[in-house]
C-alpha positions, 0 to 999 in steps of 0.5 A, spaced: 741 203 689 744 200 695 744 193 696 740 191 702 739 185 706 744 181 701 750 181 706 749 174 708 749 172 701 755 176 699 758 172 705 756 165 703 759 166 696 765 169 699 765 162 703 764 158 697 770 162 693 774 160 699 773 153 698 773 153 691 780 156 691 783 150 695 781 146 690 774 144 692 770 147 686 763 150 687 757 150 683 752 156 686 745 156 683 742 163 685 734 163 684 729 168 685 723 172 681 725 177 675 728 183 678 730 181 685 737 183 684 741 177 682 745 181 677 746 186 682 748 181 687 753 178 682 756 185 681 757 186 688 760 180 689 765 181 683 767 188 686 769 184 693 773 179 689 780 183 686 785 179 682 779 174 680 778 172 673 771 173 671 768 169 665 761 172 663 755 169 659 748 169 659 742 166 655 738 169 650 730 171 651 729 169 644 723 166 642 728 160 640 734 161 644 741 160 640 744 154 642 750 154 647 749 162 647 753 163 654 759 158 652 760 163 645 759 169 650 765 166 654 769 164 648 768 171 645 771 174 652 777 169 651 778 171 644 783 176 646 787 171 651 787 166 645 786 159 648 783 152 645 776 154 647 776 161 643 778 157 637 773 152 638 767 157 638 770 160 632 770 154 628 763 152 630 766 145 633 762 139 636 759 141 643 763 135 647 770 139 644 767 145 647 765 142 653 772 139 655 775 146 653 771 150 658 774 145 663 781 146 661 780 153 661 778 152 668 784 148 670 790 151 666 789 159 668 794 162 673 788 166 676 782 163 680 776 163 675 769 165 677 764 163 671 758 167 671 752 165 667 746 169 667 738 167 666 738 160 665 731 160 665 732 162 658 737 156 656 737 152 650 738 144 652 745 144 650 746 149 655 743 145 660 747 139 658 753 144 659 751 146 666 750 138 668 757 136 664 761 141 668 757 141 675 759 133 675 766 135 674 767 141 678 770 137 684 777 138 686 777 144 681 779 151 683 773 154 680 767 157 682 761 157 677 755 162 679 748 161 675 742 165 676 735 163 674 728 165 675 724 160 679 717 163 678 717 163 670 719 156 669 713 151 666 712 145 669 715 141 663 721 145 663 728 141 662 731 146 667 727 142 673 730 136 671 737 138 671 736 142 677 734 136 681 740 132 678 745 137 680 742 138 687 745 131 688 752 133 686 756 135 692 759 141 689 752 144 688 750 150 693 743 153 692 741 160 694 734 164 693 734 171 694 728 174 698 724 180 697 726 186 701 722 188 707 719 194 709 725 196 713 729 196 707 724 200 703 724 205 708 732 206 708 731 206 700 726 211 700 729 216 706 728 223 704 722 222 700 714 223 701 713 215 700 708 211 703 713 205 705 707 200 707 703 202 700 710 201 696 711 195 699 704 192 698 705 195 690 712 192 689 712 186 693 719 188 695 721 187 689 728 191 688 727 192 681 719 195 682 722 199 687 727 202 684 723 204 678 718 207 681 722 211 686 726 213 680 720 215 676 718 219 682 713 217 687 707 217 687 706 221 680 706 214 676 701 208 676 704 202 680 706 198 674 713 197 671 711 198 664 708 205 666 715 206 670 719 204 664 714 208 660 716 214 664 723 213 663 722 213 656 718 219 655 724 223 658 728 221 652 729 224 646 725 221 640 731 219 637 733 215 643 726 212 644 727 209 637 734 206 639 731 203 645 725 200 641 730 197 636 734 195 642 728 192 645 726 188 639 734 185 638 733 181 645 736 181 652 743 181 649 745 187 645 751 187 640 754 194 639 756 194 632 749 191 630 745 196 634 749 202 631 748 199 624 740 198 625 740 205 628 742 208 621 745 215 622 743 216 629 750 214 631 752 213 638 749 219 641 743 216 642 746 210 645 750 214 650 743 218 652 740 211 653 746 209 657 745 215 661 738 214 663 740 208 666 735 204 661 741 200 658 748 198 661 755 196 658 755 188 659 762 185 657 762 185 649 756 189 648 750 192 652 743 190 655 737 193 658 738 194 666 733 189 667 729 184 662 722 187 665 724 194 662 726 191 655 719 187 655 715 193 657 719 197 651 717 192 646 710 191 648 709 198 647 711 198 640 706 198 635 705 191 631 707 194 624 713 198 627 715 192 631 715 188 624 719 194 621 724 193 626 725 186 626 726 186 618 731 192 619 735 187 624 734 181 619 737 185 614 743 188 618 744 181 621 744 178 614 749 183 611 754 182 617 755 175 615 756 173 622 750 172 625 747 165 629 742 162 625 737 162 631 738 169 631 736 170 624 730 165 624 728 169 630 728 176 627 725 173 620 719 170 624 718 177 627 719 180 620 714 175 617 719 174 612 717 167 609 723 166 605 728 168 611 724 163 616 725 157 611 732 159 609 735 160 617 730 156 621 732 149 618 739 151 619 738 153 626 734 146 627 740 142 624 745 146 628 741 145 634 740 138 634 748 137 632 749 140 639 744 136 643 739 142 644 733 138 641 728 142 644 730 148 640 731 144 634 724 142 635 722 149 636 726 151 630 722 145 625 716 148 628 717 155 626 719 152 619 713 148 618 708 155 620 711 158 614 712 152 609 705 151 606 707 152 599 713 148 600 714 142 595 712 135 597 719 132 598 721 138 603 715 138 607 716 131 608 723 132 610 721 137 615 716 133 618 721 127 619 726 132 622 721 134 627 719 127 628 726 125 630 727 131 635 720 129 638 722 122 639 729 124 643 724 129 647 720 123 649 714 127 646 711 121 642 704 123 641 707 129 637 712 124 634 706 120 631 703 126 628 709 128 625 711 121 622 704 120 619 704 126 616 711 125 613 709 118 611 703 121 607 707 125 603 712 120 602 707 115 599 705 121 595 712 121 592 712 114 591 718 114 595 718 106 597 725 107 601 722 113 605 716 110 606 719 104 609 723 108 613 717 112 616 713 106 617 719 102 621 720 109 625 712 109 626 712 102 629 717 104 634 713 110 636 707 106 637 711 101 641 713 107 646 706 109 646 704 101 648 700 100 642 702 093 640 697 091 635 698 098 631 706 097 632 706 090 629 702 092 623 706 098 621 712 093 622 709 088 617 707 094 612 715 096 612 717 089 610 712 089 605 714 095 602 721 093 601 721 086 601 721 085 593 727 090 592 734 090 594 738 089 600 738 096 604 738 099 611 731 100 611 729 093 609 734 090 615 731 095 620 724 093 618 726 086 618 728 087 626 722 091 628 717 085 625 722 080 627 721 082 634 714 084 634 713 077 631 717 073 637 713 076 643 707 074 640 709 067 639 717 065 639 718 062 632 724 060 627 721 065 622 721 071 627 728 069 629 730 068 621 728 075 620 732 078 625 738 074 622 737 076 615 737 083 618 744 082 621 747 079 615 745 085 611 748 089 616 755 085 615 754 085 608 753 093 607 758 094 612 753 098 617 756 096 624 750 100 628 745 095 624 749 089 626 749 091 633 741 093 633 740 086 630 744 082 635 741 086 641 734 083 638 737 076 637 739 076 644 733 078 647 729 073 643 734 067 645 733 070 653 726 068 652 727 061 650 734 058 653 736 064 658 743 065 658 745 063 651 742 070 649 747 074 653 753 072 648 749 076 643 748 082 647 755 082 649 757 082 642 752 087 640 755 091 646 762 090 644 761 093 637 757 099 639 763 100 644 769 099 639 765 102 633 764 108 637 756 108 636 753 111 643 746 110 641 748 102 640 752 101 646 746 105 650 741 101 648 745 094 649 747 096 656 739 097 658 738 090 654 744 087 658 741 089 665 734 087 663 737 080 661 741 079 668 735 081 672 730 076 669 736 071 669 737 073 677 744 074 675 744 080 680 752 082 681 752 082 673 746 087 673 749 091 678 755 092 673 751 093 667 747 098 671 753 102 673 757 102 667 751 103 663 749 109 667 756 112 667 756 111 659 749 114 658 750 120 662 757 122 659 753 122 652 747 125 655 743 119 652 737 120 657 732 115 653 737 109 655 738 112 662 731 112 663 731 104 661 737 103 666 733 106 672 727 103 670 730 096 671 734 098 677 727 099 680 726 092 679 732 089 682 732 094 688 725 091 689 727 084 689 733 085 693 728 088 699 731 095 698 724 098 698 726 105 700 731 106 695 726 103 689 720 107 691 724 113 691 727 112 684 720 110 682 717 116 684 723 120 681 721 117 674 714 117 674 714 125 676 718 126 670 714 129 664 715 126 658 717 120 660 715 114 655 709 110 657 714 104 656 719 107 661 713 108 666 712 100 666 717 098 671 716 104 676 709 103 676 709 096 677 715 096 682 711 102 686 705 099 686 708 092 689 711 096 694 705 100 696 701 094 696 705 089 700 706 095 705 698 096 705 698 103 703 693 107 699 694 108 691 697 101 690 691 098 685 691 105 681 698 104 679 697 096 678 691 097 674 695 102 670 701 098 669 696 092 667 692 096 662 699 098 659 702 092 659 696 088 655 696 094 650 703 092 649 702 085 648 708 083 650 709 078 656 715 081 659 710 087 661 704 083 662 706 077 667 710 080 672 704 085 674 699 079 674 704 075 679 704 081 684 696 082 683 695 075 684 699 076 691 696 082 693 689 078 692 691 072 696 694 077 702 687 080 702 683 074 702 681 074 695 683 067 693 679 066 687 681 073 684 688 071 685 687 065 681 684 068 676 690 073 676 695 068 676 692 064 670 692 070 666 699 071 667 701 064 666 697 064 659 700 070 657 707 068 658 707 060 657 712 059 651 713 066 650 718 068 656 724 066 660 722 061 666 724 065 672 718 070 670 713 065 668 715 062 675 712 068 678 705 066 676 706 059 676 708 058 683 701 062 685 697 057 681 701 051 685 699 055 691 692 056 690 690 049 686 696 044 688 702 042 684 698 039 678 696 046 676 703 048 675 709 047 670 714 043 672 720 045 668 721 051 673 727 054 676 730 051 683 726 055 688 719 054 684 721 047 683 723 046 690 716 049 693 712 045 688 715 039 690 714 040 698 721 042 700 719 049 702 725 050 707 730 048 701 726 053 697 726 059 702 734 057 702 735 058 695 731 065 695 736 067 700 742 065 696 740 069 690 738 075 695 731 075 694 728 076 702 721 077 701 720 071 696 724 067 701 719 069 707 713 068 702 715 061 701 716 060 709 709 063 710 707 056 706 711 052 712 708 049 718 714 049 722 714 054 727 722 056 726 720 058 719 714 062 720 718 066 725 723 067 720 718 070 715 715 074 721 722 077 722 723 079 714 716 082 713 717 086 719 723 089 717 720 090 710 714 093 713 710 088 709 704 089 714 699 084 710 704 079 709 705 080 717 698 079 718 698 072 714 704 070 718 701 071 725 694 068 722 697 062 720 701 061 727 694 061 730 691 056 726 697 052 727 696 053 735 703 056 736 703 060 742 707 066 744 706 070 737 710 076 735 706 082 736 710 086 731 711 093 732 712 095 739 706 099 743 710 106 742 710 105 735 703 103 734 701 109 738 705 113 734 701 118 729 702 114 722 705 108 725 712 111 725 718 107 729 721 111 735 727 112 730 723 115 725 720 119 730 727 122 732 728 123 725 722 127 723 723 131 729 730 133 727 727 134 720 723 140 723 729 143 725 731 144 718 737 139 718 739 135 712 741 128 712 748 129 713 747 133 720 742 128 722 746 122 721 752 126 726 746 127 731 744 120 731 750 117 730 747 113 724 750 113 716 747 118 712 744 112 707 740 110 713 737 117 714 735 117 707 731 110 708 728 113 714 726 119 711 723 115 705 719 111 710 717 117 714 714 120 707 711 114 705 707 112 712 704 119 713 702 120 706 706 126 704 711 127 698 716 132 700 720 134 707 717 141 708 710 137 707 713 132 713 715 138 717 708 141 717 705 134 718 709 133 724 707 140 727 700 137 726 702 130 730 705 134 735 712 131 733 717 137 734 724 138 735 728 135 741 729 140 747 
């Protein structure tokens, strides 16, 4: 079949290859619906690149994919050449070693290399991690990686959505989406045939696979469906060849030639040759595959259930006899065969291996598969399965599922009378419930964990329970007894030689001390980090990086917070510690809010809140920050966010979440003229935080009590900016905030002043930030003081513009309608790319849309078009 309407894509790929050959590596993401011609494009591009070395891999369309399938495909291809990657794949080495070996393979070979990975929509988590790992390191490498995936079959919560978003920010990444064929293209393909091209285009939607299958089967004698087209092709085969096609379909998307031959018994190679001649199967590197996955699915769906079960059983036997099959593939066929013993044999091993490779989604799926067949397992084995799947759910942020599995494991361990495991599950349940913002229940679980183990000898389980309970007690009311529990845990860790436990306890101690005496807690946190780094404990170090950033922000040490964020994100991303990355990014939004970098903060909040599966605790900071920004700008939706974070914060019982949102709510109530409600919010926050939170956080609500009730109603032992304002030194207080780097807070202090110069400075800040409600308050105060020549705010042109866009924002939006990217807009307007990004964020916010394409549509409605 001719390759039509793909010249542009081939030329673009050639351009990317030329850039890569000169050391500017490229990762090209090729998307499109099933059958759109992604493989055909790769094959055509392959033919246009003589002298290039190609490495091919593909993801499996199994119920649960085998981890790192494409990497092992490439390793098998390299087996002839030798090299470290091939050796590591044969040895089943750790994934980090194999990831690095692939980069070495790209760097050291004498020929320019193209890596093609197909069907990423079936990828396991470890393969997505591999792509992210390599994509971030492709710059300055002479290599081209082309990845294909179906973009119309990804579930909303598919991990690939997040990975594609992350990869899109890399300068090495390029995207291309293949479109359906036009009627003109179909007319060319159908030349010389009695075909109604318009009807063919209507039936097929221009999908090349549908078109080819229908044309090859003979138009119009078959029904207009791919299943019928494939059925017609199958009908032309001999009975033995049809049987071979059925076996191949049940095997999956990738066919091993030796396994297929084994499963065919005495039918042998002639039937395979017949399938190849029919075009149903094609050669693919070391094996075979269906020309299109839709064809395989059509064949498989037509097999009678009993027959399909028999085929899975035959393949399972052949794979077990070979002794070289991946446990994930064995588990797939074991389930298809309904072989309970084989599922239990292989799925548990597949789950453990997937987890070790970082493929936690696949590990959870394998545990789930095992549990479907585990009804009559002994109690200990069933408990271990529930614990295994609960651990995977936790890593995936599937906390509701984790709770159910953890409670099931706990119930079984109680039946066994296994106190150590009961305590361990209770402590992990406490963590799970904390992630779900259920503070009281978390406290009860932590308390029970200690009760179970307290009378026994020192152990890891006891120490972990001490840390959980000590931390939970501390946030309810700092006490020496709570602190002592955590110190006992540290002592046990040191006595038993458990550095991860020592780091965990020091991290908890540091956060506790932070609430009481501020900077002293940093010493504990830094020691905890040093242990994590020196002992090569990634999870321990990742946890402390998040705590250090939080501590520095709460203590107003923003330079150090920047450093810990930068180092922590690099550390966690390098090791795929997503849970801690989310924590770091959440606290980063708080820092950006305080710095007055609201567009960046809003963008990061929107990104975090759009992620499916993010834990409730990790939603708290983005909800608070985005609610504050929207409220301060007078935008809709602010109170929905603030109501949600207030409810979640109260449910945690922890003042670090309760106090900040109460401060924002008090501020917004006051800005809207609701002074009584503002005072109620401030007093609620103050009571929640008094004696339980650091002075800076407590000051955020105490200052509103002082502003609304007078100095007598507020605490006196507060940090300098608060103390100065309460004492009536507003100018000095504002200067103190300026020195720290918090412009909005400085302007809010100046808003309390009676000095014209101070009020004008406040207006300047509010105007620059787009803080409309505060700006109105500042003008109102100037009028009350009898000040004339009050700044009007945005110029008339801005006020009359749809959405309140500034002149510059209108220019940026007009250029967006031309389809220009930030870099191109920055060149056109002679401004920085970062400034363009901020303008775009402001535009989306002001006109109430969430994407650039929606902004372009809104621009057309508002009459804003591309410059002439």
